Each structure stands twice: as structure tokens, then as C-alpha cells.
VOTITI-868056 format. One line per field, with one value per residue: residue number from 1; residue in one letter; x, y, z of N, C-alpha, C in turn. Coordinates in nm, 3 decimals, decimal comma. Layout:
N
i c(NUM / ...)
aa c(a / ...)
nx c(X / ...)
ny c(Y / ...)
nz c(Z / ...)
cax c(X / ...)
cay c(Y / ...)
caz c(Z / ...)
cx c(X / ...)
cy c(Y / ...)
cz c(Z / ...)
***
This chain:
140
i c(1 / 2 / 3 / 4 / 5 / 6 / 7 / 8 / 9 / 10 / 11 / 12 / 13 / 14 / 15 / 16 / 17 / 18 / 19 / 20 / 21 / 22 / 23 / 24 / 25 / 26 / 27 / 28 / 29 / 30 / 31 / 32 / 33 / 34 / 35 / 36 / 37 / 38 / 39 / 40 / 41 / 42 / 43 / 44 / 45 / 46 / 47 / 48 / 49 / 50 / 51 / 52 / 53 / 54 / 55 / 56 / 57 / 58 / 59 / 60 / 61 / 62 / 63 / 64 / 65 / 66 / 67 / 68 / 69 / 70 / 71 / 72 / 73 / 74 / 75 / 76 / 77 / 78 / 79 / 80 / 81 / 82 / 83 / 84 / 85 / 86 / 87 / 88 / 89 / 90 / 91 / 92 / 93 / 94 / 95 / 96 / 97 / 98 / 99 / 100 / 101 / 102 / 103 / 104 / 105 / 106 / 107 / 108 / 109 / 110 / 111 / 112 / 113 / 114 / 115 / 116 / 117 / 118 / 119 / 120 / 121 / 122 / 123 / 124 / 125 / 126 / 127 / 128 / 129 / 130 / 131 / 132 / 133 / 134 / 135 / 136 / 137 / 138 / 139 / 140)
aa c(m / f / r / k / f / i / l / t / l / a / a / m / v / i / a / s / p / l / a / l / a / e / i / n / p / e / g / i / w / k / l / n / t / g / k / v / t / v / k / v / v / h / c / g / k / n / i / c / a / n / i / v / d / l / a / s / k / n / y / p / d / g / t / p / l / l / d / a / l / n / p / n / k / s / l / r / s / r / p / v / m / g / l / p / v / i / s / g / m / t / q / t / g / p / n / t / y / k / g / y / i / y / n / a / d / d / g / g / s / y / r / a / i / a / t / l / t / d / s / t / m / v / l / k / g / c / w / l / v / f / c / r / d / s / n / f / v / r / v / k)
nx c(3,862 / 4,094 / 4,057 / 3,826 / 3,928 / 4,112 / 3,936 / 3,787 / 3,992 / 4,067 / 3,832 / 3,833 / 4,063 / 3,991 / 3,770 / 3,878 / 4,004 / 3,774 / 3,658 / 3,844 / 3,825 / 3,876 / 3,693 / 3,558 / 3,595 / 3,497 / 3,221 / 2,881 / 2,786 / 2,567 / 2,507 / 2,376 / 2,182 / 2,079 / 2,160 / 2,386 / 2,542 / 2,806 / 3,057 / 3,282 / 3,605 / 3,903 / 4,206 / 4,482 / 4,689 / 4,536 / 4,210 / 3,942 / 3,677 / 3,390 / 3,121 / 2,808 / 2,538 / 2,295 / 2,075 / 1,973 / 2,030 / 2,042 / 2,049 / 1,797 / 1,715 / 1,736 / 1,982 / 2,280 / 2,432 / 2,735 / 3,085 / 3,126 / 3,249 / 3,509 / 3,849 / 4,030 / 4,009 / 3,987 / 3,853 / 3,594 / 3,382 / 3,317 / 3,091 / 2,911 / 2,814 / 2,976 / 3,206 / 3,528 / 3,556 / 3,670 / 4,000 / 4,328 / 4,310 / 4,459 / 4,509 / 4,520 / 4,484 / 4,287 / 4,007 / 4,017 / 4,096 / 4,307 / 4,313 / 4,206 / 3,927 / 3,699 / 3,490 / 3,232 / 3,042 / 3,166 / 3,405 / 3,633 / 3,918 / 3,991 / 4,167 / 4,105 / 3,945 / 3,836 / 3,617 / 3,509 / 3,227 / 3,040 / 2,808 / 2,820 / 2,993 / 3,191 / 3,291 / 3,528 / 3,599 / 3,853 / 3,963 / 4,227 / 4,188 / 3,923 / 3,661 / 3,431 / 3,178 / 3,059 / 2,808 / 2,775 / 2,579 / 2,593 / 2,487 / 2,516)
ny c(7,589 / 7,753 / 7,871 / 8,024 / 8,208 / 8,345 / 8,457 / 8,628 / 8,797 / 8,911 / 9,051 / 9,240 / 9,387 / 9,493 / 9,649 / 9,827 / 10,070 / 10,212 / 10,256 / 10,426 / 10,647 / 10,982 / 11,258 / 11,539 / 11,843 / 12,086 / 12,305 / 12,389 / 12,419 / 12,363 / 12,455 / 12,228 / 12,338 / 12,536 / 12,794 / 12,909 / 12,918 / 12,801 / 12,847 / 12,626 / 12,621 / 12,551 / 12,693 / 12,750 / 12,497 / 12,439 / 12,431 / 12,664 / 12,873 / 13,082 / 13,275 / 13,239 / 13,256 / 13,342 / 13,267 / 13,476 / 13,776 / 14,040 / 14,304 / 14,385 / 14,644 / 14,641 / 14,683 / 14,539 / 14,247 / 14,277 / 14,209 / 14,248 / 14,160 / 14,104 / 14,068 / 14,238 / 14,566 / 14,714 / 14,547 / 14,521 / 14,649 / 14,513 / 14,328 / 14,033 / 13,859 / 13,697 / 13,672 / 13,535 / 13,216 / 12,966 / 12,867 / 12,796 / 12,513 / 12,216 / 11,910 / 11,616 / 11,350 / 11,078 / 11,242 / 11,421 / 11,721 / 11,977 / 12,290 / 12,622 / 12,788 / 13,061 / 13,225 / 13,431 / 13,480 / 13,500 / 13,619 / 13,469 / 13,275 / 12,945 / 12,631 / 12,368 / 12,068 / 11,911 / 11,666 / 11,466 / 11,323 / 11,193 / 11,351 / 11,498 / 11,723 / 11,732 / 11,965 / 12,027 / 12,242 / 12,367 / 12,489 / 12,510 / 12,228 / 12,199 / 12,116 / 12,155 / 12,030 / 12,105 / 12,040 / 12,002 / 11,995 / 11,888 / 12,105 / 12,158)
nz c(8,965 / 8,967 / 8,721 / 8,766 / 8,948 / 8,785 / 8,596 / 8,763 / 8,854 / 8,609 / 8,546 / 8,749 / 8,685 / 8,439 / 8,513 / 8,699 / 8,590 / 8,526 / 8,773 / 8,883 / 8,730 / 8,644 / 8,764 / 8,620 / 8,771 / 8,690 / 8,649 / 8,742 / 9,073 / 9,343 / 9,675 / 9,914 / 10,078 / 9,927 / 9,951 / 9,820 / 9,497 / 9,300 / 9,045 / 8,925 / 8,797 / 8,602 / 8,704 / 8,577 / 8,689 / 8,903 / 9,072 / 9,095 / 9,226 / 9,183 / 9,319 / 9,168 / 9,203 / 9,450 / 9,719 / 9,865 / 9,746 / 9,812 / 10,062 / 10,314 / 10,237 / 9,967 / 9,845 / 9,699 / 9,848 / 10,030 / 10,071 / 10,351 / 10,590 / 10,538 / 10,626 / 10,510 / 10,473 / 10,236 / 10,064 / 10,147 / 10,024 / 9,797 / 9,590 / 9,695 / 9,504 / 9,245 / 9,387 / 9,460 / 9,597 / 9,626 / 9,611 / 9,479 / 9,475 / 9,460 / 9,295 / 9,482 / 9,483 / 9,341 / 9,233 / 9,445 / 9,610 / 9,748 / 9,910 / 9,949 / 10,103 / 10,106 / 10,332 / 10,316 / 10,507 / 10,753 / 10,699 / 10,694 / 10,585 / 10,498 / 10,532 / 10,303 / 10,183 / 9,896 / 9,785 / 9,523 / 9,353 / 9,074 / 9,093 / 9,328 / 9,551 / 9,823 / 10,042 / 10,268 / 10,515 / 10,726 / 11,042 / 11,242 / 11,432 / 11,391 / 11,183 / 10,908 / 10,703 / 10,378 / 10,157 / 9,817 / 9,518 / 9,185 / 8,935 / 8,664)
cax c(3,884 / 4,194 / 3,997 / 3,735 / 4,014 / 4,166 / 3,826 / 3,757 / 4,103 / 4,057 / 3,720 / 3,876 / 4,159 / 3,917 / 3,680 / 3,948 / 4,017 / 3,645 / 3,637 / 3,936 / 3,811 / 3,875 / 3,571 / 3,589 / 3,532 / 3,440 / 3,076 / 2,801 / 2,758 / 2,478 / 2,508 / 2,252 / 2,083 / 2,029 / 2,206 / 2,486 / 2,580 / 2,938 / 3,106 / 3,418 / 3,683 / 4,047 / 4,289 / 4,613 / 4,689 / 4,446 / 4,071 / 3,893 / 3,533 / 3,329 / 2,976 / 2,728 / 2,400 / 2,266 / 1,933 / 1,944 / 2,132 / 2,039 / 2,011 / 1,653 / 1,686 / 1,747 / 2,119 / 2,348 / 2,517 / 2,876 / 3,181 / 3,145 / 3,328 / 3,644 / 3,950 / 4,096 / 3,911 / 3,970 / 3,767 / 3,462 / 3,278 / 3,292 / 2,968 / 2,926 / 2,796 / 3,101 / 3,317 / 3,604 / 3,540 / 3,759 / 4,125 / 4,447 / 4,280 / 4,550 / 4,469 / 4,607 / 4,450 / 4,172 / 3,887 / 4,039 / 4,173 / 4,333 / 4,338 / 4,148 / 3,794 / 3,670 / 3,352 / 3,189 / 2,956 / 3,247 / 3,528 / 3,747 / 3,973 / 4,017 / 4,219 / 3,990 / 3,959 / 3,717 / 3,606 / 3,407 / 3,167 / 2,979 / 2,702 / 2,836 / 3,123 / 3,194 / 3,397 / 3,553 / 3,681 / 3,908 / 4,037 / 4,297 / 4,138 / 3,778 / 3,626 / 3,287 / 3,149 / 2,954 / 2,774 / 2,728 / 2,522 / 2,621 / 2,372 / 2,555)
cay c(7,685 / 7,848 / 7,945 / 8,122 / 8,311 / 8,423 / 8,537 / 8,733 / 8,891 / 8,982 / 9,144 / 9,349 / 9,468 / 9,566 / 9,745 / 9,924 / 10,204 / 10,279 / 10,298 / 10,533 / 10,752 / 11,117 / 11,335 / 11,678 / 11,928 / 12,208 / 12,306 / 12,468 / 12,340 / 12,435 / 12,408 / 12,153 / 12,424 / 12,630 / 12,929 / 12,962 / 12,838 / 12,842 / 12,793 / 12,575 / 12,621 / 12,533 / 12,813 / 12,689 / 12,357 / 12,429 / 12,468 / 12,773 / 12,892 / 13,210 / 13,270 / 13,279 / 13,279 / 13,342 / 13,264 / 13,615 / 13,857 / 14,179 / 14,339 / 14,419 / 14,771 / 14,619 / 14,697 / 14,409 / 14,200 / 14,309 / 14,129 / 14,341 / 14,108 / 14,071 / 14,130 / 14,343 / 14,675 / 14,761 / 14,452 / 14,515 / 14,708 / 14,432 / 14,248 / 13,890 / 13,795 / 13,695 / 13,661 / 13,411 / 13,148 / 12,850 / 12,905 / 12,714 / 12,372 / 12,130 / 11,769 / 11,538 / 11,209 / 11,064 / 11,318 / 11,489 / 11,844 / 12,054 / 12,431 / 12,718 / 12,843 / 13,187 / 13,229 / 13,570 / 13,491 / 13,539 / 13,683 / 13,381 / 13,185 / 12,818 / 12,516 / 12,289 / 11,947 / 11,884 / 11,529 / 11,466 / 11,210 / 11,249 / 11,448 / 11,569 / 11,771 / 11,760 / 12,062 / 12,028 / 12,355 / 12,343 / 12,588 / 12,428 / 12,090 / 12,205 / 12,108 / 12,156 / 11,987 / 12,169 / 11,946 / 12,064 / 11,906 / 11,940 / 12,155 / 12,124)
caz c(9,071 / 8,919 / 8,610 / 8,826 / 9,005 / 8,673 / 8,541 / 8,861 / 8,849 / 8,481 / 8,557 / 8,836 / 8,612 / 8,336 / 8,578 / 8,784 / 8,533 / 8,532 / 8,910 / 8,913 / 8,629 / 8,699 / 8,747 / 8,590 / 8,873 / 8,633 / 8,635 / 8,836 / 9,193 / 9,436 / 9,814 / 9,935 / 10,145 / 9,828 / 9,984 / 9,728 / 9,380 / 9,254 / 8,919 / 8,942 / 8,673 / 8,618 / 8,705 / 8,561 / 8,734 / 9,018 / 9,047 / 9,177 / 9,206 / 9,216 / 9,342 / 9,051 / 9,243 / 9,593 / 9,753 / 9,904 / 9,680 / 9,858 / 10,198 / 10,317 / 10,169 / 9,823 / 9,794 / 9,689 / 9,958 / 10,016 / 10,147 / 10,462 / 10,700 / 10,491 / 10,713 / 10,432 / 10,465 / 10,098 / 9,991 / 10,210 / 9,941 / 9,677 / 9,599 / 9,720 / 9,373 / 9,170 / 9,482 / 9,457 / 9,725 / 9,629 / 9,543 / 9,499 / 9,496 / 9,386 / 9,303 / 9,571 / 9,462 / 9,252 / 9,268 / 9,573 / 9,595 / 9,871 / 9,884 / 10,043 / 10,079 / 10,173 / 10,378 / 10,331 / 10,626 / 10,869 / 10,651 / 10,717 / 10,484 / 10,565 / 10,457 / 10,260 / 10,101 / 9,815 / 9,738 / 9,419 / 9,282 / 8,953 / 9,118 / 9,455 / 9,595 / 9,966 / 10,069 / 10,413 / 10,556 / 10,859 / 11,117 / 11,342 / 11,424 / 11,375 / 11,041 / 10,876 / 10,566 / 10,299 / 10,051 / 9,693 / 9,417 / 9,051 / 8,860 / 8,528)
cx c(3,982 / 4,137 / 3,903 / 3,815 / 4,066 / 4,057 / 3,790 / 3,866 / 4,097 / 3,944 / 3,757 / 3,972 / 4,089 / 3,832 / 3,755 / 3,971 / 3,885 / 3,620 / 3,726 / 3,926 / 3,801 / 3,743 / 3,611 / 3,519 / 3,465 / 3,289 / 3,012 / 2,758 / 2,675 / 2,488 / 2,374 / 2,145 / 2,019 / 2,079 / 2,297 / 2,512 / 2,712 / 2,968 / 3,252 / 3,484 / 3,828 / 4,114 / 4,432 / 4,604 / 4,592 / 4,301 / 4,036 / 3,744 / 3,492 / 3,180 / 2,904 / 2,581 / 2,388 / 2,116 / 1,887 / 2,057 / 2,146 / 2,011 / 1,862 / 1,619 / 1,702 / 1,886 / 2,188 / 2,431 / 2,662 / 2,959 / 3,224 / 3,234 / 3,470 / 3,745 / 4,028 / 3,994 / 3,886 / 3,881 / 3,624 / 3,349 / 3,250 / 3,167 / 3,000 / 2,905 / 2,926 / 3,224 / 3,393 / 3,597 / 3,623 / 3,883 / 4,235 / 4,421 / 4,366 / 4,506 / 4,571 / 4,585 / 4,334 / 4,051 / 3,895 / 4,133 / 4,193 / 4,365 / 4,273 / 4,008 / 3,782 / 3,523 / 3,313 / 3,100 / 3,035 / 3,380 / 3,652 / 3,788 / 4,020 / 4,084 / 4,100 / 4,032 / 3,828 / 3,724 / 3,487 / 3,355 / 3,107 / 2,882 / 2,718 / 2,981 / 3,111 / 3,316 / 3,412 / 3,649 / 3,726 / 3,981 / 4,095 / 4,249 / 3,987 / 3,744 / 3,474 / 3,271 / 3,039 / 2,931 / 2,712 / 2,676 / 2,550 / 2,491 / 2,394 / 2,705)
cy c(7,794 / 7,934 / 8,055 / 8,238 / 8,403 / 8,512 / 8,652 / 8,840 / 8,974 / 9,085 / 9,264 / 9,442 / 9,552 / 9,676 / 9,853 / 10,059 / 10,281 / 10,333 / 10,417 / 10,649 / 10,888 / 11,187 / 11,480 / 11,767 / 12,051 / 12,196 / 12,396 / 12,376 / 12,424 / 12,371 / 12,342 / 12,232 / 12,522 / 12,772 / 12,990 / 12,864 / 12,893 / 12,780 / 12,756 / 12,567 / 12,587 / 12,669 / 12,764 / 12,542 / 12,333 / 12,445 / 12,582 / 12,790 / 13,031 / 13,189 / 13,319 / 13,298 / 13,268 / 13,336 / 13,404 / 13,702 / 13,998 / 14,188 / 14,375 / 14,550 / 14,760 / 14,635 / 14,560 / 14,376 / 14,232 / 14,217 / 14,206 / 14,292 / 14,069 / 14,141 / 14,242 / 14,454 / 14,721 / 14,669 / 14,449 / 14,573 / 14,626 / 14,347 / 14,100 / 13,811 / 13,808 / 13,675 / 13,530 / 13,343 / 13,020 / 12,890 / 12,803 / 12,567 / 12,288 / 11,986 / 11,691 / 11,389 / 11,201 / 11,140 / 11,387 / 11,608 / 11,908 / 12,196 / 12,515 / 12,758 / 12,974 / 13,187 / 13,375 / 13,589 / 13,534 / 13,605 / 13,598 / 13,301 / 13,060 / 12,718 / 12,431 / 12,168 / 11,929 / 11,741 / 11,521 / 11,328 / 11,273 / 11,363 / 11,526 / 11,615 / 11,801 / 11,847 / 12,070 / 12,142 / 12,336 / 12,465 / 12,515 / 12,284 / 12,084 / 12,210 / 12,108 / 12,119 / 12,074 / 12,078 / 12,019 / 11,958 / 11,970 / 11,982 / 12,129 / 12,129)
cz c(9,024 / 8,808 / 8,663 / 8,885 / 8,895 / 8,613 / 8,634 / 8,858 / 8,721 / 8,486 / 8,644 / 8,763 / 8,506 / 8,400 / 8,655 / 8,719 / 8,536 / 8,672 / 8,946 / 8,815 / 8,698 / 8,667 / 8,723 / 8,692 / 8,816 / 8,618 / 8,738 / 8,950 / 9,291 / 9,574 / 9,843 / 10,010 / 10,047 / 9,848 / 9,879 / 9,614 / 9,330 / 9,119 / 8,941 / 8,805 / 8,705 / 8,611 / 8,697 / 8,598 / 8,849 / 8,974 / 9,140 / 9,148 / 9,250 / 9,237 / 9,216 / 9,084 / 9,395 / 9,615 / 9,792 / 9,851 / 9,738 / 10,007 / 10,196 / 10,244 / 10,017 / 9,765 / 9,793 / 9,813 / 9,927 / 10,104 / 10,272 / 10,574 / 10,659 / 10,582 / 10,642 / 10,407 / 10,322 / 10,015 / 10,043 / 10,126 / 9,815 / 9,696 / 9,624 / 9,589 / 9,296 / 9,257 / 9,464 / 9,595 / 9,737 / 9,551 / 9,572 / 9,524 / 9,402 / 9,403 / 9,384 / 9,558 / 9,367 / 9,308 / 9,404 / 9,550 / 9,732 / 9,831 / 9,992 / 10,002 / 10,157 / 10,209 / 10,404 / 10,454 / 10,750 / 10,828 / 10,667 / 10,595 / 10,557 / 10,472 / 10,420 / 10,178 / 10,027 / 9,766 / 9,645 / 9,385 / 9,156 / 8,984 / 9,248 / 9,475 / 9,743 / 9,989 / 10,220 / 10,443 / 10,699 / 10,914 / 11,236 / 11,328 / 11,404 / 11,227 / 11,024 / 10,730 / 10,505 / 10,179 / 9,933 / 9,599 / 9,281 / 8,984 / 8,712 / 8,512)
***
């Protein structure tokens, strides 16, 4: 009985570093709706991301989508392609980051938590007590 306990404990100790292995957040991530794709990179000690692809890149007249709803009037003429959308994400635990996201659909910046697995990133953006999850899938 004691021997079985020791073997089980030893297996847990050996396996635990694998379970807690850090996942590299850097890479290309696509929103599960296909609407937007971002590239996540390290920015110093934090992670950040910019838009690298959109399902709809242009307005109906063919001109590129702009950050038209940005509260800063001087930024409203910048293209949505390349737009920084994740900033200041600091690691707060294993595969968990806290920082900010920017939503060009409404011009709002929100507190956010990113939780990673090998193939998914759940980005939870919050305003006051209202939160919304966005699910991303790793492309590469």
C-alpha cells in the first residue's frame, strides 16, 4: 500500500512540470469567427498584438477600413490593418496575462485577461463588471 502511494506521488512530481509548462504566446492567432487575425509578440516584459488580417479589409467603396471610432480624433484616419489591439499584457500566472485590448468596432479600450493553451487563447475583455470572451485559435 505504501509503495503504491510512493509510486503515485513520484509520478505526480515527475508529471507536474509538464502540466505547468509555459506556453509561448507569440504567434499568429485567428478569432474563431474568422473576422480578425492578430500577431502576438513580446514587447519588453509584456505581450502585445497587432492586426495582420481581416475578413473584410475594405469599405464597400474599396477604400481600406479606418479606425473611425477611435476617441482620439487624430487616430481616426489610421488603417485597421496593422492596428495595435493588445497592449501591456503582463504575465500574472501560468499561461495567464492581464492588460488591455482595443476594439476598433466601438473605439473602446478594455481591461483584459488572456488565458492560453497550446492551440487556443481566450481573451476576456471587461468594462466595469461586464465581460465578453473572444476565442482565438493558433494559426502558427
